[in-house]
C-alpha positions, 0 to 999 in steps of 0.5 A: 792867697789874696782876698779876691782869690779866696772869694773866687775859690770853688771846688766843683767836686764839692758842689752837688749840682742843685742850684737856686735860680734867680732869673732876671730879664735885665742882668747877666752875671759873669765869673770874676765880677761882683754884682750888687743886688737888691732883693725884695720879691718874697720868693727871692727873699726866701731864696736868699734865706735858704742860700745863707743857711746853706752854701751861700750859692745863687745862680743868676739866669737871664729870662728868655724872650717872651718872659713878660707874659709869665714873669710871676710863674716859671718862664723859660731861661737861657740855658747858660747861667752864672753860679755866684756866692753871696759875699755880704748882705744887709737887711733893709726896711720892709723885709728887703735885702742888699747883697753883693754876689761874686760870680764863680763859674758858668753853668748849664741848666740841665733840668729844672726841678719840680716847684717844691719851693717858692723859688726855682731850682735846677740841676746844673752842670759846671762849665769850664773855659776852653783854650784851643791848643792851636791858639796858644801862640797868638793868645798873649797878643790877643790879650794885649790887644784886648787890654789896650782897646779896653784901656782906651775906653776907660775915660768913659767910666767914673772911678775907673782906676780900680777897674783898670787895676783889676784887668791889668793885673799881670796874673789875670788870665785871658778868660778872666779878662774877657769876663770882667770886660764883658760885664763892664761893657754897655751892651744889651743883655742878649749880646752879654748872654752870647758872651757868657755862653761862649766857652771858647776864650779866644772866640770870646776875646775876638768878639769883645775886640769887635765891640770895642773897635766898633765903638771907637769907630762910632765915637760912642762910649761902650762902658757902663757909667760907673764902677762898681755899678749900683744895686740892681733890683730883682 
C-alpha cells in the first residue's frame, strides 16, 4: 500500500458519525485531495486541539448563502460536506496553526448537535459514490475524455507535473479523478458544492467535461494557478 493509499484509508464502521464542523464561506474540500489550512480563530484552534487529541478527523462544510449576518454564530451550512483527516500540523506565532487536511469521504449532515463546545458538531452520514450499472460500458471512454480535456488545461497551472501524474495514474477510479479535477478547477464555490453533492459519478464526470469544454471554447484558464495551493485561512 502506497503512502497516499494509507492516508486515504478509512473504515466507516469505525466512525461513530459525530463530526467536528469547520465551516468556511470560500472553500470546498473533496475526497482524495490535500488542502493546506491556516487556523487562527479561537473556536477552530479548539477544534484542532480536540481533533489531534482524538481521531484527527475534521469535516469541512460550506457556509450557505446569507452566512454574512451570523458568521460568529451558527449560520446554515450546505448539507453535503467532506470528512477529512489531519496529516500534519505546525504551530505558528500568536497561537495559530498550519495544517494539511486530506479529504476522505463525502458526508451528509443529518443533525447539528447542541452548542456544548466553542466549535460546531453534527451527526453525519457517510456517503458513497454511485456507479449506475447501465453506465459501465461507457465509463472507460468517459474517463479518457475527461483526462484528455483536463490535460489540455494543464499548461495554465504552475508545477503541474505532480498534478497530472496523480490524475493519470492507471489505477485511479473515475470517482477519484472527478474529485481531483473538481478541486483543481477554478470554479466558484457554489458550482464546486454542486460537484461535491453529486453522488452519481457519471453525471459528475459529464458536468466536469462541460466545464472544461466551455473553458476551451472561450480560451480562458480554468485551473487554479498553482499546485498544491497555498494555505487557506479560516
